[in-house]
Every structure is written in structure tokens, then in C-alpha cells.
MDAnalysis code that builds the backbone (N, CA, C; Angstrom):
import MDAnalysis as mda
import numpy as np

u = mda.Universe.empty(693, n_residues=231, atom_resindex=np.repeat(np.arange(231), 3), trajectory=True)
u.add_TopologyAttr("name", ["N", "CA", "C"] * 231)
u.add_TopologyAttr("resid", np.arange(1, 232))
u.add_TopologyAttr("resname", ["UNK", "UNK", "UNK", "UNK", "UNK", "UNK", "UNK", "UNK", "UNK", "UNK", "UNK", "UNK", "UNK", "UNK", "UNK", "UNK", "UNK", "UNK", "UNK", "UNK", "UNK", "UNK", "UNK", "UNK", "UNK", "UNK", "UNK", "UNK", "UNK", "UNK", "UNK", "UNK", "UNK", "UNK", "UNK", "UNK", "UNK", "UNK", "UNK", "UNK", "UNK", "UNK", "UNK", "UNK", "UNK", "UNK", "UNK", "UNK", "UNK", "UNK", "UNK", "UNK", "UNK", "UNK", "UNK", "UNK", "UNK", "UNK", "UNK", "UNK", "UNK", "UNK", "UNK", "UNK", "UNK", "UNK", "UNK", "UNK", "UNK", "UNK", "UNK", "UNK", "UNK", "UNK", "UNK", "UNK", "UNK", "UNK", "UNK", "UNK", "UNK", "UNK", "UNK", "UNK", "UNK", "UNK", "UNK", "UNK", "UNK", "UNK", "UNK", "UNK", "UNK", "UNK", "UNK", "UNK", "UNK", "UNK", "UNK", "UNK", "UNK", "UNK", "UNK", "UNK", "UNK", "UNK", "UNK", "UNK", "UNK", "UNK", "UNK", "UNK", "UNK", "UNK", "UNK", "UNK", "UNK", "UNK", "UNK", "UNK", "UNK", "UNK", "UNK", "UNK", "UNK", "UNK", "UNK", "UNK", "UNK", "UNK", "UNK", "UNK", "UNK", "UNK", "UNK", "UNK", "UNK", "UNK", "UNK", "UNK", "UNK", "UNK", "UNK", "UNK", "UNK", "UNK", "UNK", "UNK", "UNK", "UNK", "UNK", "UNK", "UNK", "UNK", "UNK", "UNK", "UNK", "UNK", "UNK", "UNK", "UNK", "UNK", "UNK", "UNK", "UNK", "UNK", "UNK", "UNK", "UNK", "UNK", "UNK", "UNK", "UNK", "UNK", "UNK", "UNK", "UNK", "UNK", "UNK", "UNK", "UNK", "UNK", "UNK", "UNK", "UNK", "UNK", "UNK", "UNK", "UNK", "UNK", "UNK", "UNK", "UNK", "UNK", "UNK", "UNK", "UNK", "UNK", "UNK", "UNK", "UNK", "UNK", "UNK", "UNK", "UNK", "UNK", "UNK", "UNK", "UNK", "UNK", "UNK", "UNK", "UNK", "UNK", "UNK", "UNK", "UNK", "UNK", "UNK", "UNK", "UNK", "UNK", "UNK", "UNK", "UNK", "UNK", "UNK", "UNK", "UNK", "UNK", "UNK"])
u.atoms.positions = np.array([
    [18.871, -5.597, -11.508],
    [18.640, -5.969, -12.889],
    [19.376, -5.075, -13.869],
    [19.796, -3.893, -13.440],
    [20.467, -2.972, -14.338],
    [21.746, -3.594, -14.871],
    [21.889, -3.531, -16.189],
    [23.115, -4.034, -16.800],
    [23.186, -5.535, -16.945],
    [22.228, -6.272, -16.433],
    [22.268, -7.723, -16.528],
    [21.581, -8.165, -17.802],
    [22.034, -9.295, -18.333],
    [21.446, -9.868, -19.530],
    [20.512, -10.993, -19.107],
    [19.269, -10.856, -19.447],
    [18.275, -11.838, -19.049],
    [17.877, -12.694, -20.241],
    [17.601, -13.942, -19.969],
    [17.084, -14.812, -21.019],
    [15.692, -14.342, -21.416],
    [15.331, -14.465, -22.680],
    [13.971, -14.086, -23.079],
    [12.928, -14.834, -22.258],
    [11.839, -14.155, -21.950],
    [10.801, -14.756, -21.122],
    [10.214, -16.004, -21.765],
    [10.026, -15.980, -23.081],
    [9.434, -17.154, -23.724],
    [10.368, -18.357, -23.672],
    [11.689, -18.105, -23.647],
    [12.656, -19.200, -23.513],
    [12.548, -19.829, -22.127],
    [12.447, -18.993, -21.099],
    [12.283, -19.526, -19.754],
    [10.966, -20.281, -19.621],
    [9.919, -19.763, -20.253],
    [8.615, -20.419, -20.186],
    [8.651, -21.792, -20.835],
    [9.355, -21.911, -21.948],
    [9.456, -23.212, -22.632],
    [10.228, -24.228, -21.800],
    [11.135, -23.743, -20.948],
    [11.933, -24.643, -20.115],
    [11.165, -25.145, -18.897],
    [9.996, -24.575, -18.659],
    [9.174, -24.998, -17.523],
    [8.690, -26.432, -17.719],
    [8.871, -27.268, -16.703],
    [8.505, -28.688, -16.826],
    [7.215, -29.031, -16.089],
    [6.561, -28.029, -15.492],
    [5.320, -28.306, -14.756],
    [4.227, -28.787, -15.714],
    [3.527, -29.827, -15.310],
    [2.397, -30.334, -16.077],
    [1.285, -30.702, -15.103],
    [0.045, -30.479, -15.521],
    [-1.121, -30.728, -14.693],
    [-1.847, -31.958, -15.211],
    [-2.298, -32.879, -14.341],
    [-2.988, -34.088, -14.810],
    [-4.136, -33.763, -15.763],
    [-4.197, -34.508, -16.864],
    [-5.286, -34.434, -17.850],
    [-5.371, -33.101, -18.580],
    [-4.298, -32.304, -18.560],
    [-4.343, -31.049, -19.306],
    [-4.280, -31.325, -20.803],
    [-4.868, -30.470, -21.590],
    [-4.856, -30.616, -23.043],
    [-3.650, -29.905, -23.635],
    [-3.351, -30.228, -24.872],
    [-2.270, -29.532, -25.576],
    [-2.587, -28.051, -25.699],
    [-3.857, -27.755, -25.933],
    [-4.291, -26.365, -26.051],
    [-4.053, -25.612, -24.745],
    [-4.377, -26.284, -23.633],
    [-4.160, -25.644, -22.332],
    [-2.675, -25.366, -22.113],
    [-1.826, -26.363, -22.384],
    [-0.397, -26.180, -22.132],
    [0.181, -25.078, -23.006],
    [-0.263, -24.991, -24.256],
    [0.221, -23.934, -25.143],
    [-0.163, -22.553, -24.600],
    [-1.427, -22.419, -24.192],
    [-1.888, -21.138, -23.656],
    [-1.197, -20.815, -22.332],
    [-0.978, -21.853, -21.521],
    [-0.338, -21.636, -20.218],
    [1.107, -21.200, -20.400],
    [1.788, -21.737, -21.402],
    [3.170, -21.351, -21.671],
    [3.243, -19.893, -22.106],
    [2.288, -19.476, -22.925],
    [2.249, -18.077, -23.340],
    [1.965, -17.163, -22.146],
    [1.053, -17.598, -21.283],
    [0.743, -16.825, -20.082],
    [1.947, -16.755, -19.159],
    [2.682, -17.855, -19.015],
    [3.859, -17.878, -18.151],
    [4.894, -16.870, -18.628],
    [5.077, -16.761, -19.925],
    [6.022, -15.780, -20.459],
    [5.594, -14.360, -20.073],
    [4.279, -14.098, -20.135],
    [3.779, -12.780, -19.740],
    [3.954, -12.555, -18.236],
    [3.770, -13.611, -17.438],
    [3.965, -13.491, -15.990],
    [5.417, -13.182, -15.665],
    [6.334, -13.794, -16.403],
    [7.764, -13.513, -16.203],
    [8.064, -12.063, -16.557],
    [7.485, -11.577, -17.652],
    [7.674, -10.183, -18.041],
    [7.084, -9.231, -16.996],
    [5.939, -9.612, -16.436],
    [5.333, -8.791, -15.391],
    [6.240, -8.711, -14.176],
    [6.792, -9.851, -13.757],
    [7.723, -9.858, -12.628],
    [8.903, -8.925, -12.895],
    [9.423, -8.966, -14.102],
    [10.554, -8.121, -14.448],
    [10.162, -6.651, -14.471],
    [8.950, -6.382, -14.943],
    [8.508, -4.990, -14.988],
    [8.300, -4.445, -13.581],
    [7.764, -5.268, -12.696],
    [7.600, -4.854, -11.299],
    [8.957, -4.469, -10.704],
    [9.980, -5.247, -10.999],
    [11.310, -4.946, -10.470],
    [11.872, -3.677, -11.109],
    [11.624, -3.472, -12.413],
    [12.100, -2.250, -13.061],
    [11.460, -1.019, -12.434],
    [10.155, -1.107, -12.156],
    [9.456, 0.010, -11.533],
    [10.003, 0.265, -10.129],
    [10.235, -0.812, -9.372],
    [10.779, -0.661, -8.017],
    [12.169, -0.030, -8.061],
    [12.957, -0.396, -9.072],
    [14.297, 0.166, -9.208],
    [14.219, 1.659, -9.533],
    [13.297, 2.034, -10.407],
    [13.098, 3.448, -10.713],
    [12.643, 4.218, -9.478],
    [11.773, 3.598, -8.691],
    [11.286, 4.247, -7.467],
    [12.450, 4.479, -6.499],
    [13.277, 3.461, -6.326],
    [14.414, 3.595, -5.407],
    [15.387, 4.676, -5.871],
    [15.413, 4.931, -7.188],
    [16.354, 5.899, -7.751],
    [15.815, 7.311, -7.874],
    [14.654, 7.585, -7.291],
    [14.103, 8.937, -7.360],
    [15.073, 9.960, -6.752],
    [15.140, 11.163, -7.317],
    [15.962, 12.209, -6.687],
    [15.360, 12.610, -5.350],
    [16.113, 13.353, -4.524],
    [15.598, 13.733, -3.205],
    [14.253, 14.447, -3.305],
    [13.318, 14.048, -2.445],
    [12.007, 14.682, -2.413],
    [12.019, 15.944, -1.577],
    [10.865, 16.570, -1.486],
    [10.762, 17.828, -0.760],
    [10.954, 17.668, 0.731],
    [11.618, 18.641, 1.336],
    [11.824, 18.652, 2.790],
    [10.493, 18.941, 3.484],
    [10.245, 18.210, 4.550],
    [9.061, 18.483, 5.371],
    [9.357, 19.726, 6.192],
    [8.778, 20.842, 5.782],
    [9.133, 22.124, 6.408],
    [8.378, 22.392, 7.699],
    [7.372, 21.565, 7.991],
    [6.642, 21.699, 9.258],
    [6.876, 20.442, 10.089],
    [6.911, 20.560, 11.406],
    [7.103, 19.367, 12.231],
    [5.854, 18.490, 12.273],
    [4.702, 19.082, 12.056],
    [3.404, 18.418, 12.141],
    [3.196, 17.835, 13.540],
    [1.969, 17.819, 13.964],
    [1.644, 17.324, 15.294],
    [0.538, 16.287, 15.205],
    [0.762, 15.148, 15.833],
    [-0.198, 14.050, 15.849],
    [-0.480, 13.670, 17.301],
    [-1.628, 13.064, 17.514],
    [-1.962, 12.561, 18.839],
    [-2.061, 11.051, 18.755],
    [-1.187, 10.348, 19.495],
    [-1.175, 8.891, 19.482],
    [-1.676, 8.308, 20.783],
    [-1.601, 7.014, 20.882],
    [-2.070, 6.331, 22.091],
    [-1.213, 6.674, 23.300],
    [0.030, 7.109, 23.051],
    [0.911, 7.477, 24.151],
    [1.102, 8.959, 24.314],
    [0.308, 9.758, 23.595],
    [0.441, 11.207, 23.700],
    [0.782, 11.840, 22.362],
    [1.223, 13.102, 22.393],
    [1.501, 13.843, 21.168],
    [2.839, 13.417, 20.580],
    [2.954, 13.591, 19.256],
    [4.179, 13.220, 18.559],
    [4.324, 14.083, 17.314],
    [5.568, 14.369, 16.940],
    [5.847, 15.084, 15.700],
    [6.099, 14.068, 14.591],
    [6.179, 14.572, 13.364],
    [6.479, 13.687, 12.226],
    [7.800, 12.955, 12.456],
    [8.792, 13.648, 12.943],
    [10.094, 13.027, 13.196],
    [9.993, 11.945, 14.264],
    [9.151, 12.170, 15.279],
    [8.971, 11.173, 16.337],
    [8.450, 9.842, 15.785],
    [7.639, 9.925, 14.722],
    [7.011, 8.720, 14.186],
    [8.027, 7.746, 13.597],
    [9.229, 8.224, 13.287],
    [10.277, 7.352, 12.752],
    [10.796, 6.373, 13.807],
    [10.699, 6.744, 15.081],
    [11.321, 5.924, 16.109],
    [12.817, 5.847, 15.860],
    [13.361, 4.622, 15.794],
    [14.786, 4.453, 15.520],
    [15.067, 4.065, 14.080],
    [14.077, 4.249, 13.209],
    [14.241, 3.888, 11.792],
    [14.520, 5.134, 10.957],
    [15.013, 4.909, 9.750],
    [15.323, 6.008, 8.845],
    [14.283, 6.176, 7.741],
    [13.327, 5.254, 7.682],
    [12.248, 5.322, 6.697],
    [10.916, 5.139, 7.415],
    [9.931, 5.925, 7.020],
    [8.618, 5.914, 7.654],
    [7.528, 5.842, 6.582],
    [6.588, 4.917, 6.759],
    [5.387, 4.868, 5.928],
    [4.212, 5.343, 6.768],
    [3.428, 6.259, 6.212],
    [2.193, 6.697, 6.856],
    [1.030, 6.338, 5.942],
    [0.159, 5.485, 6.432],
    [-1.060, 5.181, 5.692],
    [-2.189, 5.983, 6.307],
    [-2.759, 6.886, 5.526],
    [-3.898, 7.691, 5.977],
    [-5.172, 6.959, 5.588],
    [-5.976, 6.630, 6.585],
    [-7.188, 5.873, 6.298],
    [-8.431, 6.714, 6.463],
    [-9.496, 6.281, 5.811],
    [-10.731, 7.060, 5.736],
    [-11.591, 6.784, 6.966],
    [-11.388, 7.600, 7.979],
    [-12.202, 7.516, 9.188],
    [-12.247, 8.891, 9.835],
    [-12.779, 9.836, 9.063],
    [-12.931, 11.186, 9.577],
    [-14.136, 11.295, 10.491],
    [-14.295, 12.432, 11.164],
    [-15.407, 12.613, 12.119],
    [-16.784, 12.408, 11.489],
    [-16.889, 12.633, 10.175],
    [-18.181, 12.503, 9.510],
    [-18.570, 11.053, 9.257],
    [-17.653, 10.130, 9.439],
    [-17.939, 8.718, 9.189],
    [-18.420, 8.018, 10.451],
    [-19.478, 7.252, 10.314],
    [-19.955, 6.469, 11.452],
    [-19.029, 5.296, 11.722],
    [-18.518, 4.683, 10.630],
    [-17.611, 3.545, 10.743],
    [-16.443, 3.747, 9.790],
    [-15.314, 3.065, 10.036],
    [-14.171, 3.191, 9.127],
    [-14.523, 2.680, 7.733],
    [-13.803, 3.165, 6.747],
    [-13.967, 2.718, 5.364],
    [-13.667, 1.224, 5.257],
    [-14.548, 0.433, 4.645],
    [-14.294, -1.009, 4.507],
    [-13.037, -1.327, 3.712],
    [-12.763, -0.560, 2.656],
    [-11.571, -0.830, 1.848],
    [-10.298, -0.548, 2.652],
    [-10.266, 0.586, 3.358],
    [-9.108, 0.875, 4.205],
    [-8.954, -0.200, 5.274],
    [-10.076, -0.639, 5.826],
    [-10.047, -1.673, 6.859],
    [-9.498, -2.976, 6.306],
    [-9.831, -3.290, 5.050],
    [-9.297, -4.499, 4.415],
    [-7.780, -4.432, 4.327],
    [-7.271, -3.290, 3.861],
    [-5.817, -3.102, 3.809],
    [-5.208, -3.318, 5.191],
    [-5.759, -2.608, 6.169],
    [-5.156, -2.604, 7.490],
    [-5.248, -3.964, 8.177],
    [-6.331, -4.693, 7.940],
    [-6.447, -6.044, 8.506],
    [-5.394, -6.966, 7.930],
    [-5.131, -6.823, 6.643],
    [-4.100, -7.634, 5.992],
    [-2.737, -7.376, 6.611],
    [-2.458, -6.100, 6.885],
    [-1.128, -5.727, 7.374],
    [-0.922, -6.039, 8.849],
    [-1.991, -6.271, 9.602],
    [-1.862, -6.523, 11.044],
    [-0.811, -7.586, 11.339],
    [-0.907, -8.715, 10.658],
    [0.003, -9.829, 10.953],
    [1.402, -9.605, 10.398],
    [1.542, -8.685, 9.430],
    [2.846, -8.479, 8.806],
    [3.641, -7.341, 9.440],
    [3.003, -6.566, 10.314],
    [3.702, -5.418, 10.887],
    [4.993, -5.796, 11.627],
    [5.028, -6.911, 12.378],
    [6.296, -7.263, 13.021],
    [7.426, -7.474, 12.019],
    [7.100, -7.997, 10.830],
    [8.121, -8.170, 9.796],
    [8.506, -6.826, 9.186],
    [7.495, -6.045, 8.820],
    [7.735, -4.742, 8.205],
    [8.590, -3.865, 9.108],
    [8.293, -3.897, 10.394],
    [8.958, -2.999, 11.326],
    [10.387, -3.428, 11.666],
    [10.838, -4.525, 11.101],
    [12.256, -4.857, 11.208],
    [13.091, -3.887, 10.371],
    [12.456, -3.289, 9.350],
    [13.208, -2.448, 8.420],
    [12.748, -0.993, 8.417],
    [11.472, -0.750, 8.647],
    [10.952, 0.616, 8.569],
    [9.930, 0.851, 9.677],
    [9.568, 2.110, 9.871],
    [8.451, 2.468, 10.753],
    [7.190, 2.564, 9.902],
    [6.061, 2.145, 10.470],
    [4.793, 2.123, 9.731],
    [3.702, 2.553, 10.701],
    [3.038, 3.665, 10.390],
    [1.976, 4.151, 11.266],
    [0.724, 4.460, 10.446],
    [-0.388, 4.639, 11.150],
    [-1.688, 4.849, 10.517],
    [-2.305, 6.127, 11.074],
    [-2.770, 6.983, 10.177],
    [-3.269, 8.292, 10.566],
    [-4.678, 8.501, 10.026],
    [-5.543, 9.078, 10.843],
    [-6.891, 9.452, 10.414],
    [-7.260, 10.769, 11.089],
    [-8.369, 11.350, 10.635],
    [-8.739, 12.680, 11.106],
    [-9.653, 12.683, 12.325],
    [-10.112, 11.517, 12.766],
    [-10.953, 11.466, 13.963],
    [-10.111, 11.632, 15.229],
    [-10.734, 11.991, 16.345],
    [-10.005, 12.067, 17.621],
    [-9.384, 10.717, 17.974],
    [-8.282, 10.747, 18.687],
    [-7.546, 9.522, 18.988],
    [-8.398, 8.514, 19.756],
    [-9.266, 8.968, 20.656],
    [-10.098, 8.029, 21.414],
    [-10.982, 7.210, 20.477],
    [-11.456, 7.841, 19.430],
    [-12.308, 7.146, 18.466],
    [-11.488, 6.139, 17.655],
    [-10.268, 6.495, 17.323],
    [-9.402, 5.587, 16.576],
    [-9.035, 4.370, 17.423],
    [-8.780, 4.598, 18.691],
    [-8.448, 3.497, 19.592],
    [-9.642, 2.560, 19.747],
    [-10.813, 3.136, 19.896],
    [-12.025, 2.326, 20.037],
    [-12.257, 1.452, 18.810],
    [-12.085, 2.018, 17.628],
    [-12.275, 1.258, 16.394],
    [-11.193, 0.183, 16.242],
    [-9.985, 0.509, 16.651],
    [-8.887, -0.456, 16.603],
    [-9.193, -1.661, 17.484],
    [-9.669, -1.418, 18.679],
    [-10.014, -2.513, 19.591],
    [-11.170, -3.339, 19.049],
    [-12.130, -2.673, 18.413],
    [-13.278, -3.383, 17.863],
    [-12.865, -4.354, 16.769],
    [-11.796, -4.027, 16.029],
    [-11.312, -4.920, 14.978],
    [-10.387, -5.997, 15.528],
    [-9.981, -5.874, 16.770],
    [-9.060, -6.848, 17.338],
    [-7.621, -6.603, 16.951],
    [-7.329, -5.400, 16.470],
    [-5.951, -5.071, 16.088],
    [-5.135, -4.754, 17.339],
    [-3.942, -5.274, 17.386],
    [-3.060, -5.006, 18.527],
    [-1.736, -4.380, 18.106],
    [-1.426, -4.416, 16.819],
    [-0.099, -3.987, 16.369],
    [-0.086, -2.638, 15.668],
    [-1.242, -2.153, 15.240],
    [-1.284, -0.881, 14.526],
    [-0.946, 0.281, 15.450],
    [-0.078, 1.149, 14.996],
    [0.222, 2.391, 15.702],
    [-0.647, 3.474, 15.056],
    [-1.732, 3.862, 15.750],
    [-2.679, 4.811, 15.179],
    [-2.450, 6.206, 15.749],
    [-2.629, 7.212, 14.883],
    [-2.435, 8.603, 15.270],
    [-3.548, 9.454, 14.670],
    [-3.952, 10.461, 15.434],
    [-4.958, 11.405, 14.976],
    [-4.285, 12.661, 14.444],
    [-4.705, 13.081, 13.270],
    [-4.264, 14.351, 12.708],
    [-5.385, 15.359, 12.942],
    [-5.519, 15.795, 14.169],
    [-6.656, 16.650, 14.542],
    [-6.609, 18.015, 13.859],
    [-5.433, 18.575, 13.672],
    [-5.339, 19.887, 13.029],
    [-5.602, 19.785, 11.529],
    [-5.312, 18.629, 10.960],
    [-5.471, 18.443, 9.517],
    [-4.315, 18.976, 8.699],
    [-3.284, 19.523, 9.351],
    [-2.156, 20.092, 8.606],
    [-1.472, 19.042, 7.732],
    [-1.181, 17.894, 8.323],
    [-0.513, 16.842, 7.552],
    [-1.409, 16.356, 6.410],
    [-2.676, 16.122, 6.717],
    [-3.605, 15.609, 5.707],
    [-3.725, 16.563, 4.531],
    [-3.836, 17.856, 4.800],
    [-3.985, 18.828, 3.713],
    [-2.722, 18.938, 2.879],
    [-1.560, 18.736, 3.490],
    [-0.304, 18.847, 2.738],
    [0.018, 17.582, 1.941],
    [-0.310, 16.405, 2.481],
    [0.166, 15.175, 1.870],
    [-0.917, 14.202, 1.392],
    [-2.173, 14.482, 1.700],
    [-3.239, 13.566, 1.288],
    [-4.273, 14.266, 0.417],
    [-4.851, 15.337, 0.914],
    [-5.867, 16.078, 0.169],
    [-5.834, 17.539, 0.572],
    [-5.555, 18.405, -0.387],
    [-5.510, 19.840, -0.099],
    [-6.865, 20.347, 0.368],
    [-7.932, 19.644, -0.037],
    [-9.286, 20.023, 0.363],
    [-9.718, 19.333, 1.655],
    [-8.793, 18.593, 2.269],
    [-9.113, 17.861, 3.491],
    [-10.255, 16.869, 3.263],
    [-10.282, 16.274, 2.064],
    [-11.311, 15.283, 1.755],
    [-11.028, 13.988, 2.507],
    [-12.073, 13.237, 2.759],
    [-11.929, 11.952, 3.452],
    [-11.485, 10.916, 2.431],
    [-10.185, 10.810, 2.247],
    [-9.631, 9.903, 1.245],
    [-8.347, 9.281, 1.770],
    [-7.968, 8.124, 1.210],
    [-6.769, 7.449, 1.702],
    [-5.498, 8.051, 1.107],
    [-4.399, 7.786, 1.770],
    [-3.104, 8.229, 1.266],
    [-2.002, 7.322, 1.786],
    [-1.012, 7.082, 0.939],
    [0.137, 6.249, 1.314],
    [1.385, 7.063, 1.018],
    [2.084, 7.470, 2.060],
    [3.258, 8.329, 1.912],
    [4.479, 7.709, 2.582],
    [5.604, 7.833, 1.913],
    [6.878, 7.337, 2.431],
    [7.799, 8.526, 2.667],
    [8.372, 8.593, 3.859],
    [9.305, 9.652, 4.225],
    [10.646, 9.033, 4.606],
    [11.694, 9.792, 4.425],
    [13.017, 9.353, 4.868],
    [13.614, 10.421, 5.773],
    [14.474, 9.980, 6.670],
    [15.175, 10.905, 7.562],
    [16.663, 10.645, 7.416],
    [17.386, 11.639, 6.933],
    [18.823, 11.524, 6.733],
    [19.498, 12.732, 7.366],
    [20.451, 12.483, 8.246],
    [21.167, 13.561, 8.941],
    [20.198, 14.525, 9.621],
    [19.123, 13.947, 10.177],
    [18.168, 14.743, 10.923],
    [17.158, 15.487, 10.069],
    [17.268, 15.400, 8.750],
    [16.355, 16.108, 7.846],
    [15.314, 15.116, 7.320],
    [14.036, 15.472, 7.463],
    [12.946, 14.623, 6.994],
    [12.509, 15.086, 5.605],
    [12.490, 14.154, 4.667],
    [12.052, 14.437, 3.306],
    [10.960, 13.461, 2.887],
    [10.109, 13.931, 2.014],
    [9.149, 13.034, 1.376],
    [9.895, 12.221, 0.332],
    [9.621, 10.924, 0.259],
    [10.298, 10.054, -0.709],
    [9.381, 9.657, -1.854],
    [8.171, 9.143, -1.514],
    [7.256, 8.648, -2.554],
    [5.860, 8.557, -1.972],
    [4.865, 8.734, -2.824],
    [3.485, 8.493, -2.409],
    [2.718, 7.896, -3.576],
    [1.649, 7.186, -3.244],
    [0.798, 6.634, -4.284],
    [0.044, 7.752, -4.985],
    [0.189, 7.860, -6.294],
    [-0.454, 8.938, -7.050],
    [-1.419, 8.404, -8.110],
    [-1.736, 7.105, -8.025],
    [-2.686, 6.534, -8.967],
    [-4.083, 6.623, -8.374],
    [-4.975, 7.295, -9.085],
    [-6.335, 7.497, -8.595],
    [-7.305, 7.591, -9.753],
    [-8.443, 8.232, -9.552],
    [-9.459, 8.330, -10.612],
    [-8.916, 8.906, -11.919],
    [-8.016, 9.879, -11.841],
    [-7.504, 10.520, -13.057],
    [-6.587, 9.603, -13.861],
    [-6.030, 8.568, -13.213],
    [-5.110, 7.662, -13.906],
    [-5.725, 6.287, -14.157],
    [-7.003, 6.112, -13.815],
    [-7.657, 4.808, -13.976],
    [-7.962, 4.538, -15.448],
    [-7.880, 3.271, -15.835],
    [-8.251, 2.868, -17.182],
    [-9.760, 2.674, -17.270],
    [-10.331, 2.794, -18.473],
    [-11.786, 2.640, -18.622],
    [-12.288, 1.312, -18.070],
    [-13.373, 1.380, -17.321],
    [-13.985, 0.173, -16.782],
    [-13.325, -0.378, -15.541],
    [-12.310, 0.313, -15.014],
    [-11.618, -0.158, -13.816],
    [-11.765, 0.849, -12.688],
    [-11.858, 0.325, -11.477],
    [-11.773, 1.199, -10.315],
    [-10.338, 1.701, -10.188],
    [-10.165, 2.863, -9.564],
    [-8.793, 3.326, -9.323],
    [-8.031, 2.290, -8.502],
    [-6.834, 2.010, -8.918],
    [-6.017, 1.036, -8.185],
    [-4.542, 1.362, -8.376],
    [-3.743, 0.917, -7.419],
    [-2.307, 1.067, -7.551],
    [-1.721, -0.132, -8.270],
    [-0.424, -0.081, -8.501],
    [0.253, -1.202, -9.145],
    [1.664, -1.307, -8.577],
    [1.976, -2.401, -7.916],
    [1.052, -3.500, -7.602],
    [0.109, -3.121, -6.462],
    [-0.992, -3.876, -6.357],
    [-1.932, -3.646, -5.268],
    [-1.266, -3.959, -3.940],
    [-1.435, -3.072, -2.967],
    [-0.855, -3.299, -1.646],
    [-1.714, -4.228, -0.799],
    [-2.937, -4.482, -1.222],
    [-3.803, -5.432, -0.528],
    [-3.787, -6.750, -1.294],
    [-3.218, -7.826, -0.724],
    [-3.145, -9.099, -1.445],
    [-4.495, -9.713, -1.749],
    [-5.566, -9.178, -1.145],
    [-6.906, -9.652, -1.487],
    [-7.095, -9.665, -2.993],
    [-6.708, -8.564, -3.643],
    [-6.936, -8.447, -5.082],
    [-5.996, -9.341, -5.873],
    [-4.769, -9.498, -5.404],
    [-3.821, -10.381, -6.092],
    [-4.312, -11.822, -6.054],
    [-4.912, -12.218, -4.929],
    [-5.462, -13.575, -4.828],
    [-6.625, -13.746, -5.797],
    [-7.554, -12.783, -5.803],
    [-8.716, -12.903, -6.678],
    [-8.316, -12.880, -8.152],
    [-7.235, -12.180, -8.479],
    [-6.784, -12.122, -9.868],
    [-6.284, -13.473, -10.384],
    [-6.008, -14.416, -9.485],
    [-5.565, -15.746, -9.923],
    [-6.741, -16.682, -10.184],
    [-7.969, -16.212, -9.999],
    [-9.142, -17.064, -10.119],
    [-9.952, -16.711, -11.369],
    [-10.781, -17.653, -11.854],
    [-11.602, -17.350, -13.040],
    [-12.640, -16.269, -12.784],
    [-13.085, -16.114, -11.527],
    [-14.049, -15.061, -11.216],
    [-13.402, -13.678, -11.197],
    [-12.091, -13.635, -10.926],
    [-11.397, -12.361, -10.834],
    [-11.897, -11.512, -9.678],
    [-11.578, -10.241, -9.717],
    [-11.983, -9.328, -8.644],
    [-13.391, -8.789, -8.848],
    [-13.953, -9.010, -10.040],
    [-15.321, -8.578, -10.298],
    [-15.413, -7.088, -10.565],
    [-16.631, -6.656, -10.918],
    [-16.858, -5.256, -11.259],
    [-17.552, -4.475, -10.145],
    [-18.252, -5.175, -9.276],
    [-19.056, -4.460, -8.285],
    [-18.983, -5.083, -6.894],
    [-17.933, -5.874, -6.628],
    [-17.775, -6.457, -5.295],
    [-16.672, -5.718, -4.551],
    [-16.946, -5.437, -3.275],
    [-15.950, -4.800, -2.411],
    [-16.017, -5.451, -1.035],
    [-14.917, -5.450, -0.303],
    [-14.943, -6.032, 1.037],
    [-15.867, -5.254, 1.966],
    [-16.389, -5.948, 2.986],
    [-17.261, -5.344, 3.977],
    [-16.605, -5.399, 5.351],
    [-17.116, -4.606, 6.268],
    [-16.613, -4.632, 7.634],
    [-16.991, -5.926, 8.338],
    [-18.120, -6.528, 7.917],
    [-18.526, -7.814, 8.501],
    [-19.341, -8.563, 7.459],
    [-19.422, -9.884, 7.627],
    [-20.159, -10.740, 6.695],
    [-21.152, -11.595, 7.451],
])
């Protein structure tokens, strides 16, 4: 989008020929205004993604870090496999939890079917603080077959990249490997301190399409509803 000249969003919205049976003039007028805002949102999402891609080099991972996976121990570099970009999603399932976090589970269930697509371009793994046997057991209980789960038993990675206090909280981190050097690229930094009044902490865009789907409905995502492990 850089350097390109775009037609005004309201002009594109006016050119839209979609019509719904029995809609009122009032509805069409409001829908056209909303469409212009949706076009602007799409453009803003792309501007943010472009800024993200243009970040200067992040900090070098100065420790190799050690994880325990289903196939044995692995370093941070090992988690890349044959890819040059690695996403690590840290989920809330520490030893103090009887069951995994429902919100983290919602994210991970959504991604189960998309991992074969994602892994065409990048490596994607899941890390928690419980022992690997417990992570494997929970994975099987959910029916997941594609998640690559790893235990951060020492907590070194978690304290450096998720919570300095080793709190049971989620984290989404992106690393790159160039010429054998592993660097941090980007992580989600939107949380309670950046939340707007009356809203739960959320990223933008939401990585769980559950919320994007609910946002298209008159009920919306609600104020006090959250996904559960079972219904």
C-alpha cells in the first residue's frame, strides 16, 4: 500500500451494488456508511501489518533455552525446524492449574485445523509450564493431533519472554533466524494496561476468529461470556 493512491472509502462504498430483499432506504444509507468504515478498517489493518513487517531488528536470543517436547529435549533454535520464522504461543496450563485455560484452549482449538496451512510458511509451537507428560495428556483429551507442545520446565523462556514474575499468563512471540542468529521479532503487548474502558484486554486483530464472528452479530461478543472447555 505504500505510495499507492487509493480511492476514498466512501466512493468505493457508494459503488457497491449489493442490495438485500425488503431493505429500507434508512438501512441502505446506514449500511453504506458502515461499509466505508469497514473499508477503512481493512486498510488500517494492512497499514499496521506493514509497520510490523518493517520493525528494526529485535533483540538477539542470548540463551539457547531448553524445552521438553514429545520427542525429547529441544533448544529454541531446534523449534524452527527448516523454517526461518517461529511463532511460540505460551498457554496457561501451569502446574497449579487443574485444567488448561478455556480461553487459551479456544485459541488452540481454532488453530488445530489451520496448522498444516500455517506450517507451509513458518514453524508454530505451543509452550506451557507443566511437565510434558501432562501437556500430552491434555492434548489427547482435546483430540488435537497437530499441535507441537513443549514444556518450559526451567521457566527461563517464560520469565524472559512472557512474564518476568513467571505468572500463569499467555504469550505470543515471533522469532526469526537469519544466518544462524535467532532474534525476537514481535510479540503481543496489548493487555490490561492498554485496554479501553469497559473492554476486556484484547489484541487487534483478534487471533481467535470466535470474536470476529461474534462481532458480526447483533448480540456481539457480550460483556460476561467466555468460552468453556465443554458445554
